DONUNU-100825 format. One record per residue (C-alpha): x, y, z. Coordinates in nm, 3 decimals. Example, Ala and Ser with C-alpha at 12.3 -4.5 7.8 and 13.67 -1.06 7.14 Angstrom:
<nodes>
NODE        X        Y        Z
NODE    1.230   -0.450    0.780
NODE    1.367   -0.106    0.714
</nodes>
This chain:
<nodes>
NODE        X        Y        Z
NODE   -1.867   -0.144   -3.372
NODE   -2.096   -0.157   -3.068
NODE   -1.991   -0.030   -2.728
NODE   -2.040   -0.378   -2.587
NODE   -1.793   -0.518   -2.840
NODE   -1.540   -0.249   -2.750
NODE   -1.575   -0.341   -2.384
NODE   -1.503   -0.704   -2.473
NODE   -1.192   -0.588   -2.655
NODE   -1.080   -0.392   -2.349
NODE   -1.120   -0.698   -2.128
NODE   -0.933   -0.921   -2.372
NODE   -0.652   -0.670   -2.417
NODE   -0.622   -0.623   -2.041
NODE   -0.584   -0.995   -1.980
NODE   -0.319   -1.011   -2.251
NODE   -0.145   -0.714   -2.089
NODE   -0.158   -0.885   -1.751
NODE    0.021   -1.196   -1.869
NODE    0.279   -0.987   -2.058
NODE    0.349   -0.698   -1.822
NODE    0.332   -0.865   -1.481
NODE    0.628   -1.104   -1.539
NODE    0.836   -0.842   -1.722
NODE    0.787   -0.518   -1.531
NODE    1.054   -0.388   -1.295
NODE    1.201   -0.046   -1.225
NODE    1.529    0.071   -1.070
NODE    1.371    0.359   -0.875
NODE    1.144    0.179   -0.630
NODE    1.212    0.046   -0.281
NODE    1.130   -0.302   -0.411
NODE    1.213   -0.332   -0.779
NODE    1.004   -0.633   -0.872
NODE    0.700   -0.725   -0.663
NODE    0.579   -0.371   -0.600
NODE    0.549   -0.291   -0.968
NODE    0.398   -0.629   -1.046
NODE    0.124   -0.599   -0.785
NODE    0.042   -0.244   -0.898
NODE    0.009   -0.377   -1.253
NODE   -0.235   -0.641   -1.126
NODE   -0.435   -0.374   -0.942
NODE   -0.442   -0.145   -1.246
NODE   -0.563   -0.406   -1.494
NODE   -0.811   -0.540   -1.240
NODE   -0.961   -0.190   -1.223
NODE   -0.982   -0.167   -1.602
NODE   -1.131   -0.514   -1.638
NODE   -1.379   -0.458   -1.354
NODE   -1.489   -0.124   -1.500
NODE   -1.544   -0.280   -1.843
NODE   -1.728   -0.576   -1.690
NODE   -1.957   -0.350   -1.485
NODE   -2.016   -0.140   -1.796
NODE   -2.133   -0.449   -1.985
NODE   -2.382   -0.518   -1.705
NODE   -2.508   -0.161   -1.723
NODE   -2.556   -0.194   -2.097
NODE   -2.728   -0.532   -2.065
NODE   -2.933   -0.414   -1.762
NODE   -2.864   -0.740   -1.583
NODE   -2.601   -0.921   -1.383
NODE   -2.333   -1.087   -1.595
NODE   -2.186   -1.345   -1.361
NODE   -2.114   -1.706   -1.432
NODE   -2.109   -1.978   -1.170
NODE   -1.825   -2.230   -1.173
NODE   -1.756   -2.568   -1.010
NODE   -1.508   -2.399   -0.777
NODE   -1.740   -2.140   -0.622
NODE   -1.766   -2.312   -0.283
NODE   -1.391   -2.348   -0.213
NODE   -1.326   -2.000   -0.353
NODE   -1.594   -1.849   -0.130
NODE   -1.458   -2.033    0.174
NODE   -1.103   -1.924    0.094
NODE   -1.198   -1.559    0.057
NODE   -1.408   -1.578    0.374
NODE   -1.107   -1.719    0.560
NODE   -0.892   -1.427    0.444
NODE   -1.162   -1.178    0.537
NODE   -1.212   -1.321    0.888
NODE   -0.837   -1.342    0.944
NODE   -0.805   -0.977    0.843
NODE   -1.081   -0.872    1.082
NODE   -0.910   -1.049    1.374
NODE   -0.558   -0.962    1.262
NODE   -0.292   -0.836    1.501
NODE   -0.216   -0.573    1.232
NODE   -0.506   -0.498    0.999
NODE   -0.313   -0.256    0.778
NODE   -0.068   -0.530    0.683
NODE   -0.345   -0.787    0.642
NODE   -0.528   -0.554    0.409
NODE   -0.239   -0.450    0.186
NODE    0.027   -0.713    0.251
NODE    0.369   -0.676    0.409
NODE    0.555   -0.382    0.257
NODE    0.823   -0.516    0.021
NODE    0.625   -0.839   -0.032
NODE    0.282   -0.687   -0.110
NODE    0.138   -1.008   -0.250
NODE   -0.104   -1.200   -0.028
NODE   -0.295   -0.922    0.145
NODE   -0.673   -0.916    0.132
NODE   -0.674   -0.656   -0.148
NODE   -0.452   -0.871   -0.368
NODE   -0.667   -1.179   -0.305
NODE   -0.981   -0.982   -0.393
NODE   -0.810   -0.870   -0.715
NODE   -0.715   -1.224   -0.816
NODE   -1.069   -1.349   -0.752
NODE   -1.214   -1.056   -0.948
NODE   -0.991   -1.155   -1.239
NODE   -1.100   -1.518   -1.204
NODE   -1.470   -1.438   -1.232
NODE   -1.415   -1.170   -1.494
NODE   -1.242   -1.426   -1.714
NODE   -1.511   -1.688   -1.659
NODE   -1.796   -1.445   -1.716
NODE   -1.657   -1.267   -2.022
NODE   -1.386   -1.467   -2.200
NODE   -1.446   -1.833   -2.127
NODE   -1.387   -1.994   -2.464
NODE   -1.135   -2.259   -2.573
NODE   -1.021   -2.042   -2.860
NODE   -0.935   -1.738   -2.647
NODE   -0.784   -1.954   -2.374
NODE   -0.544   -2.114   -2.621
NODE   -0.443   -1.770   -2.748
NODE   -0.399   -1.649   -2.391
NODE   -0.175   -1.943   -2.309
NODE    0.033   -1.889   -2.622
NODE    0.085   -1.523   -2.529
NODE    0.182   -1.636   -2.179
NODE    0.437   -1.880   -2.325
NODE    0.579   -1.608   -2.550
NODE    0.627   -1.380   -2.251
NODE    0.792   -1.665   -2.061
NODE    1.029   -1.712   -2.354
NODE    1.142   -1.349   -2.318
NODE    1.188   -1.403   -1.945
NODE    1.386   -1.721   -2.010
NODE    1.611   -1.572   -2.276
NODE    1.700   -1.289   -2.043
NODE    1.770   -1.543   -1.770
NODE    2.002   -1.736   -2.001
NODE    2.186   -1.416   -2.091
NODE    2.214   -1.342   -1.717
NODE    2.396   -1.671   -1.672
NODE    2.654   -1.549   -1.921
NODE    2.696   -1.216   -1.744
NODE    2.482   -0.969   -1.936
NODE    2.393   -0.776   -1.619
NODE    2.634   -0.905   -1.355
NODE    2.753   -0.546   -1.294
NODE    2.400   -0.437   -1.199
NODE    2.324   -0.668   -0.908
NODE    2.486   -0.731   -0.572
NODE    2.381   -1.098   -0.599
NODE    2.588   -1.349   -0.795
NODE    2.336   -1.354   -1.077
NODE    2.562   -1.558   -1.304
NODE    2.552   -1.841   -1.053
NODE    2.177   -1.825   -0.988
NODE    1.969   -1.631   -1.239
NODE    1.641   -1.460   -1.158
NODE    1.567   -1.269   -1.480
NODE    1.276   -1.025   -1.436
NODE    1.119   -1.214   -1.143
NODE    1.365   -1.096   -0.876
NODE    1.468   -1.421   -0.707
NODE    1.581   -1.760   -0.845
NODE    1.314   -1.967   -0.669
NODE    1.040   -1.731   -0.792
NODE    1.163   -1.763   -1.150
NODE    1.178   -2.142   -1.117
NODE    0.819   -2.156   -0.985
NODE    0.699   -1.941   -1.277
NODE    0.868   -2.161   -1.538
NODE    0.777   -2.500   -1.391
NODE    0.411   -2.399   -1.404
NODE    0.440   -2.327   -1.777
NODE    0.656   -2.617   -1.893
NODE    0.359   -2.862   -1.891
NODE    0.160   -2.613   -2.101
NODE    0.441   -2.600   -2.355
NODE    0.450   -2.981   -2.344
NODE    0.077   -2.997   -2.423
NODE    0.119   -2.777   -2.730
NODE    0.423   -2.984   -2.828
NODE    0.211   -3.297   -2.797
NODE   -0.062   -3.151   -3.018
NODE    0.184   -3.010   -3.275
NODE    0.153   -3.162   -3.619
NODE    0.387   -2.965   -3.846
NODE    0.766   -2.965   -3.819
NODE    0.762   -2.592   -3.750
NODE    0.522   -2.632   -3.459
NODE    0.720   -2.922   -3.316
NODE    1.042   -2.720   -3.343
NODE    0.894   -2.405   -3.188
NODE    0.745   -2.579   -2.887
NODE    1.051   -2.798   -2.847
NODE    1.269   -2.487   -2.830
NODE    1.028   -2.330   -2.580
NODE    1.056   -2.630   -2.349
NODE    1.434   -2.626   -2.387
NODE    1.462   -2.255   -2.303
NODE    1.233   -2.285   -2.001
NODE    1.412   -2.592   -1.868
NODE    1.761   -2.452   -1.924
NODE    1.668   -2.131   -1.742
NODE    1.517   -2.329   -1.457
NODE    1.841   -2.522   -1.423
NODE    2.034   -2.196   -1.416
NODE    1.825   -2.085   -1.115
NODE    1.970   -2.382   -0.919
NODE    1.643   -2.393   -0.730
NODE    1.582   -2.720   -0.548
NODE    1.218   -2.634   -0.490
NODE    1.183   -2.559   -0.861
NODE    1.338   -2.890   -0.961
NODE    1.116   -3.078   -0.717
NODE    0.807   -2.901   -0.850
NODE    0.906   -2.969   -1.210
NODE    0.974   -3.336   -1.140
NODE    0.624   -3.373   -0.996
NODE    0.461   -3.167   -1.271
NODE    0.641   -3.360   -1.547
NODE    0.547   -3.694   -1.391
NODE    0.183   -3.596   -1.341
NODE    0.160   -3.476   -1.702
NODE    0.283   -3.799   -1.860
NODE    0.105   -4.028   -1.614
NODE   -0.228   -3.861   -1.692
NODE   -0.154   -3.874   -2.066
NODE   -0.090   -4.247   -2.028
NODE   -0.409   -4.285   -1.824
NODE   -0.606   -4.105   -2.093
NODE   -0.457   -4.266   -2.405
NODE   -0.358   -4.609   -2.272
NODE   -0.033   -4.782   -2.361
NODE   -0.104   -4.846   -2.728
NODE   -0.195   -4.485   -2.810
NODE    0.057   -4.325   -2.576
NODE    0.290   -4.084   -2.767
NODE    0.603   -4.280   -2.687
NODE    0.818   -4.102   -2.942
NODE    0.752   -3.755   -2.802
NODE    0.775   -3.877   -2.445
NODE    1.113   -4.037   -2.506
NODE    1.232   -3.738   -2.707
NODE    1.146   -3.483   -2.437
NODE    1.272   -3.703   -2.154
NODE    1.601   -3.770   -2.332
NODE    1.642   -3.401   -2.416
NODE    1.580   -3.293   -2.056
NODE    1.821   -3.557   -1.926
NODE    2.085   -3.448   -2.178
NODE    2.051   -3.082   -2.082
NODE    2.073   -3.173   -1.714
NODE    2.387   -3.375   -1.786
NODE    2.548   -3.087   -1.972
NODE    2.450   -2.814   -1.726
NODE    2.419   -3.011   -1.403
NODE    2.169   -2.961   -1.125
NODE    2.195   -2.890   -0.757
NODE    2.154   -3.263   -0.691
NODE    2.329   -3.424   -0.988
NODE    2.673   -3.368   -1.147
NODE    2.742   -3.278   -1.506
NODE    2.875   -3.545   -1.741
NODE    3.220   -3.387   -1.706
NODE    3.210   -3.400   -1.326
NODE    3.081   -3.757   -1.330
NODE    3.356   -3.879   -1.562
NODE    3.624   -3.705   -1.358
NODE    3.497   -3.860   -1.036
NODE    3.490   -4.206   -1.196
NODE    3.846   -4.165   -1.326
NODE    3.975   -4.054   -0.985
NODE    4.048   -3.695   -1.091
NODE    3.971   -3.445   -0.817
NODE    3.691   -3.206   -0.903
NODE    3.746   -2.849   -0.791
NODE    3.509   -2.708   -0.535
NODE    3.409   -2.432   -0.774
NODE    3.273   -2.693   -1.012
NODE    3.058   -2.876   -0.760
NODE    2.957   -2.599   -0.522
NODE    2.598   -2.507   -0.567
NODE    2.356   -2.356   -0.324
NODE    1.993   -2.284   -0.265
NODE    1.969   -1.984   -0.034
NODE    2.253   -2.041    0.215
NODE    2.374   -2.399    0.160
NODE    2.700   -2.529    0.289
NODE    2.866   -2.463    0.622
NODE    3.052   -2.643    0.897
NODE    2.974   -2.697    1.261
NODE    3.205   -2.690    1.560
NODE    3.126   -2.810    1.908
NODE    3.076   -2.736    2.187
NODE    2.810   -2.616    2.135
NODE    2.694   -2.680    1.778
NODE    2.759   -2.345    1.612
NODE    2.731   -2.265    1.243
NODE    3.043   -2.088    1.123
NODE    2.959   -2.099    0.755
NODE    2.624   -2.046    0.592
NODE    2.341   -2.251    0.734
NODE    2.177   -2.480    0.482
NODE    1.837   -2.382    0.351
NODE    1.685   -2.687    0.519
NODE    1.839   -2.599    0.856
NODE    1.688   -2.254    0.829
NODE    1.351   -2.386    0.720
NODE    1.334   -2.639    1.003
NODE    1.371   -2.364    1.263
NODE    1.136   -2.120    1.090
NODE    0.877   -2.395    1.037
NODE    0.888   -2.478    1.408
NODE    0.823   -2.113    1.485
NODE    0.532   -2.112    1.240
NODE    0.375   -2.407    1.419
NODE    0.414   -2.226    1.750
NODE    0.236   -1.924    1.604
NODE   -0.048   -2.149    1.491
NODE   -0.082   -2.300    1.838
NODE   -0.128   -1.949    1.974
NODE   -0.382   -1.852    1.703
NODE   -0.533   -2.189    1.601
NODE   -0.855   -2.097    1.418
NODE   -0.796   -1.776    1.222
NODE   -0.422   -1.724    1.263
NODE   -0.238   -1.409    1.365
NODE   -0.372   -1.224    1.060
NODE   -0.315   -1.233    0.685
NODE    0.051   -1.160    0.603
NODE    0.150   -1.089    0.966
NODE    0.416   -1.359    0.992
NODE    0.687   -1.093    1.023
NODE    0.535   -0.991    1.358
NODE    0.390   -1.307    1.507
NODE    0.694   -1.526    1.434
NODE    0.929   -1.323    1.651
NODE    0.704   -1.362    1.951
NODE    0.760   -1.740    1.921
NODE    1.097   -1.752    1.745
NODE    1.288   -2.064    1.857
NODE    1.613   -1.994    2.038
NODE    1.782   -2.221    1.782
NODE    1.729   -1.943    1.528
NODE    2.014   -1.755    1.695
NODE    2.261   -2.024    1.583
NODE    2.173   -1.989    1.215
NODE    2.387   -1.785    0.978
NODE    2.082   -1.569    0.901
NODE    2.001   -1.525    1.269
NODE    1.944   -1.149    1.247
NODE    1.742   -1.150    0.924
NODE    1.377   -1.048    0.928
NODE    1.158   -1.338    0.818
NODE    0.829   -1.210    0.680
NODE    0.730   -1.549    0.537
NODE    0.744   -1.901    0.675
NODE    0.919   -2.024    0.356
NODE    0.643   -2.280    0.329
NODE    0.317   -2.153    0.184
NODE    0.111   -2.405    0.379
NODE    0.268   -2.327    0.716
NODE    0.245   -1.959    0.630
NODE   -0.132   -1.995    0.579
NODE   -0.157   -2.203    0.896
NODE    0.027   -1.945    1.106
NODE   -0.142   -1.636    0.965
NODE   -0.492   -1.761    0.878
NODE   -0.524   -2.066    1.103
NODE   -0.704   -2.392    1.039
NODE   -0.979   -2.211    0.848
NODE   -0.733   -2.046    0.609
NODE   -0.515   -2.350    0.543
NODE   -0.816   -2.581    0.518
NODE   -0.988   -2.366    0.256
NODE   -0.659   -2.324    0.066
NODE   -0.610   -2.702    0.052
NODE   -0.976   -2.756   -0.033
NODE   -0.944   -2.530   -0.337
NODE   -0.644   -2.727   -0.463
NODE   -0.804   -3.066   -0.401
NODE   -1.135   -2.956   -0.555
NODE   -0.963   -2.833   -0.873
NODE   -0.759   -3.154   -0.898
NODE   -1.062   -3.380   -0.866
NODE   -1.263   -3.173   -1.114
NODE   -0.981   -3.187   -1.370
NODE   -0.950   -3.563   -1.336
NODE   -1.324   -3.603   -1.386
NODE   -1.334   -3.380   -1.693
NODE   -1.060   -3.548   -1.898
NODE   -1.318   -3.713   -2.121
NODE   -1.409   -3.376   -2.269
NODE   -1.216   -3.208   -2.553
NODE   -0.895   -3.010   -2.491
NODE   -0.798   -3.265   -2.228
NODE   -0.427   -3.226   -2.311
NODE   -0.430   -2.862   -2.201
NODE   -0.637   -2.944   -1.893
NODE   -0.379   -3.205   -1.796
NODE   -0.105   -2.947   -1.852
NODE   -0.281   -2.687   -1.637
NODE   -0.336   -2.942   -1.362
NODE    0.024   -3.065   -1.378
NODE    0.159   -2.710   -1.357
NODE   -0.083   -2.632   -1.073
NODE    0.034   -2.938   -0.875
NODE    0.400   -2.864   -0.949
NODE    0.352   -2.508   -0.823
NODE    0.193   -2.645   -0.506
NODE    0.501   -2.863   -0.449
NODE    0.733   -2.568   -0.508
NODE    0.532   -2.358   -0.264
NODE    0.589   -2.620    0.005
NODE    0.951   -2.499    0.015
NODE    0.880   -2.133   -0.053
NODE    0.597   -1.890   -0.097
NODE    0.388   -1.742   -0.375
NODE    0.471   -1.413   -0.544
NODE    0.264   -1.205   -0.785
NODE    0.318   -1.387   -1.120
NODE    0.257   -1.735   -0.977
NODE   -0.036   -1.617   -0.763
NODE   -0.191   -1.496   -1.085
NODE   -0.144   -1.845   -1.228
NODE   -0.284   -2.008   -0.913
NODE   -0.615   -1.826   -0.948
NODE   -0.635   -1.817   -1.329
NODE   -0.546   -2.180   -1.401
NODE   -0.884   -2.310   -1.274
NODE   -1.057   -2.043   -1.484
NODE   -0.863   -2.146   -1.794
NODE   -0.931   -2.516   -1.736
NODE   -1.303   -2.452   -1.691
NODE   -1.318   -2.236   -2.006
NODE   -1.167   -2.524   -2.206
NODE   -1.460   -2.740   -2.098
NODE   -1.757   -2.508   -2.085
NODE   -1.733   -2.209   -2.320
NODE   -1.925   -1.890   -2.258
NODE   -2.230   -1.871   -2.483
NODE   -2.452   -1.615   -2.311
NODE   -2.330   -1.290   -2.463
NODE   -2.465   -0.959   -2.346
NODE   -2.645   -0.753   -2.607
NODE   -2.646   -0.378   -2.619
NODE   -2.977   -0.192   -2.647
NODE   -3.018    0.036   -2.945
NODE   -2.974    0.349   -2.736
NODE   -2.853    0.439   -2.391
NODE   -3.085    0.615   -2.153
NODE   -2.970    0.885   -1.914
NODE   -2.952    0.650   -1.619
NODE   -2.724    0.410   -1.806
NODE   -2.500    0.695   -1.917
NODE   -2.476    0.816   -1.559
NODE   -2.384    0.473   -1.429
NODE   -2.128    0.419   -1.704
NODE   -1.966    0.751   -1.624
NODE   -1.963    0.666   -1.252
NODE   -1.804    0.326   -1.318
NODE   -1.515    0.467   -1.518
NODE   -1.466    0.768   -1.291
NODE   -1.442    0.530   -0.996
NODE   -1.183    0.321   -1.181
NODE   -0.992    0.638   -1.273
NODE   -0.998    0.754   -0.910
NODE   -0.843    0.432   -0.784
NODE   -0.599    0.424   -1.075
NODE   -0.482    0.771   -0.976
NODE   -0.438    0.631   -0.625
NODE   -0.206    0.366   -0.769
NODE    0.000    0.636   -0.939
NODE    0.018    0.820   -0.607
NODE    0.135    0.501   -0.435
NODE    0.403    0.449   -0.697
NODE    0.531    0.806   -0.673
NODE    0.528    0.794   -0.294
NODE    0.735    0.475   -0.304
NODE    0.987    0.638   -0.536
NODE    1.013    0.936   -0.301
NODE    1.054    0.702   -0.005
NODE    1.330    0.504   -0.174
NODE    1.507    0.821   -0.286
NODE    1.483    0.979    0.059
NODE    1.603    0.664    0.233
NODE    1.905    0.643    0.002
NODE    1.986    1.011    0.057
NODE    1.982    0.962    0.434
NODE    2.206    0.656    0.398
NODE    2.446    0.872    0.194
NODE    2.456    1.129    0.479
NODE    2.252    1.382    0.281
NODE    2.023    1.404    0.581
NODE    1.839    1.727    0.502
NODE    1.759    1.633    0.141
NODE    1.659    1.285    0.254
NODE    1.434    1.427    0.526
NODE    1.255    1.657    0.281
NODE    1.211    1.378    0.027
NODE    1.078    1.138    0.292
NODE    0.832    1.408    0.396
NODE    0.697    1.401    0.041
NODE    0.634    1.027    0.069
NODE    0.456    1.070    0.403
NODE    0.243    1.355    0.266
NODE    0.148    1.141   -0.035
NODE    0.078    0.822    0.164
NODE    0.005    0.922    0.526
NODE   -0.137    0.577    0.604
NODE    0.187    0.392    0.524
NODE    0.373    0.347    0.856
NODE    0.704    0.248    0.694
NODE    0.733    0.593    0.534
NODE    0.653    0.769    0.860
NODE    0.900    0.555    1.056
NODE    1.189    0.636    0.822
NODE    1.084    1.001    0.822
NODE    1.095    1.005    1.203
NODE    1.444    0.854    1.204
NODE    1.561    1.115    0.953
NODE    1.418    1.390    1.175
NODE    1.611    1.252    1.473
NODE    1.935    1.242    1.275
NODE    1.873    1.597    1.158
NODE    1.814    1.703    1.518
NODE    2.154    1.561    1.614
NODE    2.322    1.750    1.329
NODE    2.166    2.081    1.434
NODE    2.257    2.010    1.796
NODE    2.620    1.968    1.693
NODE    2.595    2.301    1.514
NODE    2.476    2.470    1.834
NODE    2.788    2.340    2.009
NODE    3.035    2.440    1.740
NODE    2.894    2.760    1.587
NODE    3.062    3.069    1.733
NODE    2.789    3.301    1.604
NODE    2.523    3.314    1.878
NODE    2.250    3.408    1.629
NODE    2.323    3.108    1.409
NODE    2.354    2.886    1.714
NODE    2.014    3.003    1.837
NODE    1.859    2.936    1.498
NODE    2.014    2.589    1.492
NODE    1.876    2.523    1.841
NODE    1.528    2.624    1.724
NODE    1.543    2.388    1.427
NODE    1.687    2.117    1.651
NODE    1.396    2.142    1.890
NODE    1.150    2.130    1.600
NODE    1.317    1.816    1.466
NODE    1.315    1.652    1.809
NODE    0.944    1.724    1.843
NODE    0.879    1.596    1.490
NODE    1.073    1.275    1.541
NODE    0.897    1.194    1.868
NODE    0.548    1.279    1.743
NODE    0.588    1.081    1.422
NODE    0.723    0.765    1.585
NODE    0.450    0.790    1.848
NODE    0.191    0.776    1.569
NODE    0.365    0.478    1.410
NODE    0.387    0.278    1.733
NODE    0.031    0.357    1.838
NODE   -0.104    0.236    1.505
NODE    0.134   -0.062    1.468
NODE    0.181   -0.206    1.813
NODE    0.318   -0.546    1.710
NODE    0.553   -0.445    1.428
NODE    0.900   -0.529    1.557
NODE    1.088   -0.305    1.314
NODE    0.895    0.005    1.416
NODE    0.980   -0.054    1.781
NODE    1.344   -0.098    1.684
NODE    1.313    0.229    1.495
NODE    1.177    0.388    1.815
NODE    1.481    0.261    2.006
NODE    1.712    0.404    1.743
NODE    1.536    0.742    1.752
NODE    1.555    0.780    2.129
NODE    1.916    0.666    2.137
NODE    1.994    0.938    1.885
NODE    1.800    1.195    2.085
NODE    1.977    1.088    2.405
NODE    2.295    1.245    2.261
NODE    2.106    1.572    2.287
NODE    1.930    1.506    2.617
NODE    2.019    1.205    2.834
NODE    1.662    1.192    2.965
NODE    1.560    1.026    2.636
NODE    1.748    0.713    2.745
NODE    1.454    0.632    2.969
NODE    1.222    0.623    2.667
NODE    1.476    0.410    2.483
NODE    1.473    0.165    2.775
NODE    1.094    0.160    2.771
NODE    1.102    0.084    2.397
NODE    1.350   -0.198    2.464
NODE    1.107   -0.351    2.713
NODE    0.824   -0.353    2.458
NODE    1.047   -0.484    2.181
NODE    1.180   -0.767    2.394
NODE    0.824   -0.858    2.486
NODE    0.750   -0.888    2.113
NODE    1.073   -1.080    2.044
NODE    1.188   -1.246    2.367
NODE    1.466   -1.455    2.207
NODE    1.625   -1.171    2.008
NODE    1.993   -1.184    2.106
NODE    2.082   -0.865    1.921
NODE    1.821   -0.669    2.118
NODE    1.966   -0.794    2.446
NODE    2.316   -0.710    2.327
NODE    2.222   -0.352    2.240
NODE    2.036   -0.315    2.568
NODE    2.352   -0.428    2.749
NODE    2.556   -0.166    2.566
NODE    2.303    0.099    2.664
NODE    2.340    0.006    3.030
NODE    2.718    0.032    2.987
NODE    2.676    0.385    2.851
NODE    2.457    0.467    3.150
NODE    2.725    0.338    3.388
NODE    2.501    0.056    3.516
NODE    2.760   -0.216    3.465
NODE    2.588   -0.463    3.695
NODE    2.270   -0.458    3.486
NODE    2.478   -0.460    3.168
NODE    2.657   -0.773    3.287
NODE    2.327   -0.952    3.357
NODE    2.189   -0.858    3.017
NODE    2.502   -0.969    2.830
NODE    2.501   -1.300    3.017
NODE    2.141   -1.345    2.900
NODE    2.256   -1.257    2.548
NODE    2.516   -1.533    2.548
NODE    2.264   -1.781    2.686
NODE    2.048   -1.704    2.384
NODE    2.336   -1.706    2.135
NODE    2.654   -1.877    2.257
NODE    2.844   -1.789    1.938
NODE    2.784   -1.413    1.968
NODE    3.141   -1.287    1.944
NODE    3.067   -0.919    2.008
NODE    2.858   -1.001    2.316
NODE    3.128   -1.226    2.460
NODE    3.389   -0.958    2.406
NODE    3.170   -0.693    2.572
NODE    3.101   -0.923    2.864
NODE    3.468   -1.007    2.896
NODE    3.552   -0.637    2.906
NODE    3.297   -0.583    3.183
NODE    3.443   -0.871    3.384
NODE    3.789   -0.730    3.332
NODE    3.686   -0.381    3.443
NODE    3.522   -0.533    3.751
NODE    3.839   -0.726    3.839
NODE    3.680   -1.064    3.764
NODE    3.979   -1.172    3.560
NODE    3.909   -1.545    3.551
NODE    3.562   -1.485    3.409
NODE    3.703   -1.239    3.155
NODE    3.964   -1.495    3.051
NODE    3.691   -1.756    2.990
NODE    3.510   -1.523    2.750
NODE    3.821   -1.422    2.559
NODE    3.948   -1.778    2.533
NODE    3.612   -1.899    2.405
NODE    3.631   -1.646    2.121
NODE    3.977   -1.768    2.020
NODE    3.896   -2.137    2.060
NODE    3.557   -2.152    1.890
NODE    3.469   -1.829    1.711
NODE    3.758   -1.627    1.575
NODE    4.112   -1.757    1.637
NODE    4.259   -1.461    1.447
NODE    4.102   -1.190    1.666
NODE    4.409   -0.983    1.758
NODE    4.217   -0.754    1.990
NODE    4.115   -1.049    2.205
NODE    4.473   -1.180    2.204
NODE    4.589   -0.843    2.330
NODE    4.324   -0.850    2.602
NODE    4.442   -1.191    2.717
NODE    4.799   -1.068    2.735
NODE    4.684   -0.782    2.959
NODE    4.537   -1.038    3.198
</nodes>
């Protein structure tokens, strides 16, 4: 077997591994169980595939690169991401992606495009593509079966989330699982359509059933919307291709009836089950547990004045506010956006005040929950335009190429691609579906125009070729080792963070130090390490106050001073390198508030950090509230009162802020104003608050 043939085998095996491992991999030891491992898997197999591809070029002594019909939109899209990264408000994030999301940074986009061209240049054949899709469907079956078992409680004891109510299988979130499955259901339909034997018809019919049932168990509205569009596009294009007389009416009616039956038995977020429908028609009351379904935070009631959400805000209410903020970000950065994957920073500079009235008002939003608005906000008109151009270009090309063989699969790929685009309108892409987004055009093209120009290996390698081959694989090994280092550093970070949360401060500090030493360029690790150092400084300071042995007290004071210095120096580095990251400035506030228990002079630095943080997030009610409490601690009640009044202006339903303000009014003898605050809490926010009732009785 020639070396060139072995390299082809490596590329084929790596693509198979990608479609198997990426959806399935997760670990319990990482900070983010799902996406982190999936993106590292993409990076690893991209390295292997790239090394094998380069090796083939070295053997052939020429460039092995195949042009495609999508080169122009792909080039424009990558250029938009590159330019947005260069002008980003935080280049580290734009390069690698937001930590805990990971997907979407420039490195991940470069990896997906490398995989796209590697597939086209090395594996583009209808035969391999069909095998690849069948392996993908098999993997999806495993994902679906696990999701179905989740619905029946196989792992309900593992997760905090109500996984029986909304399954997420190995994808990590119900909407992500739904997006993954809706993209593949048309592919399974295409194989079902082409099936000729009873066994094939049964197998693909069961696949469709498993995928659809799991999707229903996710209770994802965006998934259902995407599937509805994908299913419609699939059959409309089949009808367009085969005309009415040749249209496979039997299979169309069979699949449609089966899907409707399953929906009637299971129910959807928008339609009742047969049982619920019959009960409602017969006048029997249906229990709320039978009809209550949610997507994110659905449900909730409002009380006026003013309109205040006491229950969970609906997903659409949340999206409307976040989308408005995304548009405001775009207006500030119209051409290239605030930077790839920087929504978590730019949004809070423009966050609508209405966000404070949502049930998730103090959550960190690192995505716009609309892929198109996310691109618009972070990569501007150039980024969104090129993203849309790529989708439109692929759609038009597919429609034009339906006259060529394998048109059923091309229709399926297009239908899944369009359905995914619809789903992304209400969410955002994660690793498995991003892989589909960039590979689907490659698969469709390979079904039309198979690769025929195979590289041939010379009879013997010369020294120069051997040197280049060695360099290619050593380079891949070097970066692969870097991925292992990243993974181990993340495990150390997660372990250290959990130890600190469990009050094992010293062990947590030492473990976090390992993560920082392994990945010194990751600011999240350094920020948590700095906080742990500050907490450790407070512990040693307490020891200096309580230890009767002067020698031990002196030693504790020495360690305390070292920890204070370490905490300050580390957070200084973080803030200097990440000047727009809101969480790191909040971490700075926390650190200096901790250190102020040792030395009150640190309160001044905490106040300075508050000023910067409020400049980054001027409508953040919780920041104003905490600043007000700090002024109370400093005895500056007049300033505290002004700040808390500002807090309530921003968030009228802020119970803690109203109570604090009422207490300040009461202490200042402004009893009527105090009574207004307390009464508001009882009337509109928390009628059962006994502490407030006691305060009112005092007045």
